[in-house]
C-alpha positions in Angstrom: -0.9 -8.4 21.4 -4.4 -7.2 20.5 -6.4 -5.5 23.2 -10.1 -4.8 23.3 -10.7 -1.3 24.6 -14.2 0.0 25.5 -17.6 -1.3 24.4 -16.9 -0.9 20.7 -14.3 -3.2 19.2 -12.6 -1.3 16.3 -10.8 -3.7 14.0 -8.0 -1.9 12.1 -5.6 -4.7 10.9 -2.3 -3.0 11.8 -4.6 0.0 12.3 -6.1 0.1 8.8 -7.9 -2.9 7.4 -11.5 -2.4 6.5 -13.6 -1.6 3.4 -15.4 -3.5 0.7 -14.1 -5.0 -2.5 -15.3 -6.9 -5.5 -12.6 -9.2 -6.7 -12.5 -9.7 -10.4 -11.6 -13.0 -11.9 -9.1 -13.8 -14.6 -11.9 -14.6 -17.0 -13.7 -11.4 -16.2 -10.7 -9.2 -16.8 -8.7 -11.2 -19.3 -10.2 -10.0 -22.6 -11.9 -6.8 -21.5 -9.7 -4.5 -23.6 -9.3 -4.7 -27.4 -7.6 -2.3 -29.6 -7.3 -1.7 -33.3 -3.9 -0.5 -34.5 -3.5 1.1 -37.9 -0.1 0.7 -39.4 1.3 1.7 -42.8 1.6 -1.0 -45.4 4.9 -2.8 -45.1 7.5 -3.2 -47.8 7.1 -6.3 -50.0 10.2 -7.9 -48.5 9.1 -7.4 -44.8 7.1 -10.2 -43.3 4.7 -8.8 -40.7 2.9 -10.6 -37.9 -0.9 -10.6 -37.2 -1.8 -8.1 -34.5 -4.7 -10.3 -33.4 -5.3 -13.9 -34.2 -8.4 -14.5 -36.5 -9.4 -10.8 -36.4 -12.3 -11.4 -38.8 -14.0 -13.9 -36.6 -12.8 -13.2 -33.1 -16.4 -12.3 -32.0 -17.2 -16.0 -32.4 -14.6 -17.1 -29.8 -16.5 -18.0 -26.6 -15.6 -16.3 -23.4 -13.9 -18.3 -20.7 -15.9 -19.3 -17.7 -14.6 -20.0 -14.2 -16.0 -21.3 -11.0 -15.0 -20.2 -7.5 -13.9 -23.2 -5.5 -13.7 -21.5 -2.0 -17.0 -19.6 -2.1 -17.6 -19.9 1.6 -14.2 -18.6 2.7 -14.3 -15.9 0.1 -17.7 -14.7 1.1 -16.6 -14.5 4.7 -13.5 -12.5 3.7 -15.7 -10.0 1.8 -18.0 -9.5 4.8 -14.9 -9.1 7.0 -13.6 -6.3 4.8 -16.8 -4.4 5.4 -16.6 -4.8 9.2 -16.7 -1.6 11.3 -15.2 -3.3 14.4 -11.7 -2.2 15.1 -9.2 -2.4 17.9 -6.1 -0.4 18.9 -3.1 -2.3 20.2 -1.0 -1.2 23.1 1.9 -0.6 20.7 -0.3 1.6 18.5 -1.5 3.7 21.4 2.0 4.2 22.6 3.2 5.2 19.1 0.4 7.6 18.4 2.4 10.5 19.7 5.5 11.6 17.7 8.9 11.0 19.1 10.7 14.1 20.3 13.0 15.5 17.6 16.6 16.2 18.3 17.2 18.7 15.5 16.1 22.3 15.1 12.6 23.1 14.2 9.0 22.6 15.4 8.0 19.6 17.4 5.5 17.3 15.6 2.6 16.3 17.7 1.5 13.2 15.8 3.5 10.2 14.6 3.6 9.0 11.0 1.5 6.0 12.2 -1.3 8.4 13.4 -1.3 10.3 10.1 -1.2 7.1 8.0 -4.2 5.7 10.0 -6.3 8.8 9.4 -5.4 9.0 5.7 -6.2 5.3 5.2 -9.6 5.7 6.7 -10.0 8.7 4.3 -9.0 6.6 1.3 -11.1 3.5 2.1 -14.3 5.4 3.0 -13.8 8.2 0.4 -14.0 11.0 2.9 -12.9 14.7 2.8 -10.3 15.8 5.3 -12.8 17.4 7.7 -15.0 14.2 7.6 -11.8 12.1 8.2 -11.1 14.2 11.3 -14.6 13.6 12.6 -14.4 9.9 11.9 -11.1 9.3 13.7 -12.3 11.5 16.6 -15.5 9.5 17.0 -13.6 6.2 17.0 -11.2 7.4 19.7 -14.1 8.7 21.8 -16.1 5.5 21.5 -13.0 3.6 22.7 -12.6 5.8 25.7 -9.1 6.7 24.8 -7.3 10.0 25.5 -5.5 10.3 22.3 -5.3 13.6 20.4 -7.1 13.8 17.1 -5.2 15.3 14.1 -7.1 18.1 12.5 -7.7 18.4 8.7 -4.9 21.0 8.2 -2.4 18.7 9.9 -3.4 15.8 7.7 -3.1 17.8 4.6 0.3 19.2 5.5 1.8 16.0 6.8 0.7 14.1 3.7 3.3 16.2 1.8 6.2 14.4 3.5 4.7 11.2 4.8 6.6 8.0 4.1 4.3 5.0 3.7 6.1 1.7 4.5 5.0 -1.1 2.2 5.1 -4.7 3.6 6.8 -7.1 1.2 6.3 -10.7 2.5 7.9 -13.7 0.8 11.3 -14.3 -0.7 10.3 -16.2 -3.8 11.2 -14.7 -7.2 8.5 -12.3 -8.4 6.5 -12.7 -11.6 5.9 -9.0 -12.3 2.8 -7.8 -14.3 3.0 -4.2 -15.3 0.3 -1.8 -16.7 -0.8 1.8 -16.3 -4.1 3.6 -16.0 -5.4 7.2 -15.7 -6.7 8.9 -12.5 -8.7 12.1 -12.8 -7.8 15.1 -10.8 -10.3 16.8 -8.5 -12.2 19.7 -10.1 -15.4 20.3 -11.9 -17.8 17.4 -11.9 -18.9 15.6 -15.1 -22.4 17.0 -14.8 -21.1 20.6 -14.4 -18.8 20.1 -17.4 -21.6 18.8 -19.6 -24.2 21.4 -18.5 -22.2 24.6 -18.4 -18.8 23.7 -19.8 -15.5 24.7 -18.1 -12.9 27.3 -18.5 -10.0 25.1 -17.6 -8.6 22.0 -19.3 -9.4 18.7 -17.8 -6.3 17.0 -16.5 -5.3 13.6 -15.1 -2.4 11.7 -13.8 -1.0 8.3 -15.0 -0.6 5.5 -12.4 1.9 2.8 -13.2 1.7 -0.4 -11.1 3.5 -3.7 -10.9 1.6 -6.7 -9.5 3.0 -10.0 -8.2 1.2 -12.7 -10.3 1.4 -15.2 -7.5 0.0 -13.2 -4.6 -2.0 -10.5 -6.4 -0.3 -7.8 -4.4 0.8 -4.4 -5.9 4.5 -4.5 -5.2 5.4 -1.3 -7.1 3.7 1.9 -8.1 4.6 5.3 -9.5 2.5 8.4 -10.4 3.4 10.6 -13.3 1.9 13.2 -15.6 -0.2 12.0 -18.5 2.4 12.7 -21.1 5.0 10.3 -19.7 5.7 7.2 -21.7 4.8 3.9 -20.0 8.2 2.3 -20.9 10.1 5.1 -19.1 8.8 3.9 -15.7 10.1 0.4 -15.9 13.3 1.3 -14.1 11.5 3.1 -11.2 9.1 0.1 -10.8 11.9 -2.4 -10.8 13.7 -0.4 -8.1 10.8 -1.1 -5.8 10.9 -4.8 -6.2 12.8 -6.6 -3.5 14.5 -9.9 -4.2 14.8 -11.7 -7.5 12.6 -11.2 -10.5 11.5 -14.3 -12.4 9.6 -12.6 -15.3 8.4 -9.2 -16.5 5.1 -9.2 -18.4 3.5 -6.1 -20.1 1.5 -5.2 -23.2 2.7 -4.1 -26.6 3.3 -0.5 -25.4 6.5 -1.8 -23.6 7.9 -3.4 -26.8 11.0 -1.2 -26.7 14.8 -1.8 -26.5 14.9 0.3 -23.4 12.5 -2.0 -21.5 14.6 -5.1 -22.3 17.7 -3.2 -21.3 16.3 -2.0 -17.9 15.1 -5.6 -17.0 18.5 -7.0 -18.0 20.3 -4.3 -15.9 18.3 -5.0 -12.8 17.7 -8.8 -13.2 19.8 -10.4 -15.9 18.1 -13.8 -15.5 14.5 -12.5 -15.8 12.3 -13.4 -18.7 10.7 -10.5 -20.6 7.2 -11.4 -21.9 6.1 -8.5 -24.2 4.2 -9.1 -27.4 6.1 -7.7 -30.5 4.3 -5.1 -32.5 2.4 -6.0 -35.6 5.2 -4.7 -37.9 8.0 -6.1 -35.8 11.1 -7.6 -37.6 14.0 -9.6 -36.2 17.2 -7.9 -35.2 20.4 -8.1 -37.3 21.8 -10.8 -34.9 18.7 -13.0 -34.9 20.4 -15.8 -36.7 23.6 -15.8 -34.6 22.7 -14.6 -31.1 18.9 -14.2 -31.0 17.5 -12.0 -28.2 14.4 -12.7 -26.2 12.4 -10.5 -28.6 13.8 -12.5 -31.6 12.7 -15.7 -29.9 9.2 -14.3 -29.4 9.0 -13.4 -33.1 10.2 -16.8 -34.2 7.6 -18.6 -31.9 4.8 -16.4 -33.2 5.8 -17.0 -36.8 5.9 -20.8 -36.3 3.0 -21.4 -34.0 0.8 -18.3 -34.1 0.2 -15.5 -31.6 -2.5 -17.3 -29.6 -0.2 -20.3 -29.1 2.6 -18.0 -28.0 0.4 -16.3 -25.4 -0.5 -19.6 -23.9 3.0 -21.0 -23.8 4.7 -17.8 -22.6 2.2 -17.1 -19.9 1.2 -13.7 -21.4 -2.4 -14.3 -20.5 -1.6 -13.8 -16.8 -1.3 -10.1 -17.6 -5.1 -10.0 -17.1 -4.4 -10.0 -13.3 -2.9 -6.5 -13.4 -6.0 -5.2 -15.2 -8.2 -6.8 -12.5 -6.2 -5.0 -9.8 -6.6 -1.7 -11.7 -10.4 -2.3 -11.8 -10.4 -3.2 -8.1 -8.5 0.0 -7.2 -11.0 2.2 -9.1 -14.0 0.4 -7.6 -12.8 0.4 -4.0 -10.7 3.6 -3.8 -12.1 5.6 -6.7 -10.9 6.8 -10.1 -9.9 10.3 -9.0 -7.2 11.9 -6.9 -8.4 14.3 -4.2 -5.1 15.9 -3.2 -3.9 19.2 -4.7 -0.1 18.8 -5.0 2.0 16.0 -6.7 3.7 14.9 -3.4 0.4 14.6 -1.6 -1.0 12.7 -4.6 1.9 10.3 -4.4 1.1 9.7 -0.7 -2.5 9.2 -1.6 -1.6 6.5 -4.1 0.8 4.8 -1.6 -1.9 4.7 1.0 -4.5 3.3 -1.4 -2.0 0.5 -2.5 -1.3 -0.4 1.1 -5.0 -0.6 1.9 -5.7 -2.9 -1.1 -2.8 -5.2 -0.2 -4.1 -5.5 3.4 -7.6 -6.4 2.1 -6.1 -9.3 0.1 -4.7 -10.8 3.2 -8.2 -11.5 4.5 -8.9 -13.9 1.6 -8.8 -14.4 -2.1 -11.0 -16.5 -4.4 -9.7 -19.6 -6.1 -10.9 -20.2 -9.7 -11.2 -23.3 -11.8 -12.0 -23.0 -15.5 -14.9 -25.2 -16.6 -15.6 -23.8 -20.1 
């Protein structure tokens, strides 16, 4: 029920679908992070596993190469993401004004749809609140509409309590890929810090995301302080996943009993694919009732870590690192909001915008070397 209004055709897919993106491939993101872990020498009777296969000659292992098989369609999708043509539907125009409230208190002027639209434009184009107010006002003026424009103070205040609805298409079991990254908080710039120093400590927040391996969509996200353990957010991430869970894949930081317990409590049939630590040992019941972790240890001992990664599908975890890279390149690596609740809304808006961009088109890769 799309309607073209005025001389300019604004194209906001469900009001917010524009921007640019560079989609990373599996090969580009798969092995971009390496770590060296120092562990104490084990006891003579403890058999340890290699942390990395062939650590003394890994630099000779060639990088995988992939070729895009749908280049024409993917190029068109990238151009479409940068399009500045937008339209407003009749339903969007009718829902721009807030519904009259029946309880005590002030009457809101703008609906959640209007606030979410403005905040999405702010996230995609990396604007300040006043520039966002000017952009949405110019869009409405060019369309010849008589809609009111939310001011920057209203946008900041309503972001504190805005609920962002995430679309969750599909009913197939989800193969969840989990990882975390850091987002800087707004403050002194890097040049100012290097030139003059700073009187305050630099701080950041930790973003935990869960990605559907089949669709590439971010289906779960939480924002915490920097001192929160990654494994403690497994439960909150699983609470956001609708439907069945086929597998849970994460890196070695999630090799904890609590992670296996949380996955088993939410989805008993799900497979946990987490690499054991370098000094991991089997449990006491490994010979009678082996757990999933015991089975991983046995497979690595018999066939090697690289073989285990290929057979278990652990290498698909590179997709969540690609999504993290895409988020930081498209949206940015810093949070602009000043309070934790507004930062959580900012992250939810960014996740929704990235998911909408994926609907325009994704590349298909084929490995040739």
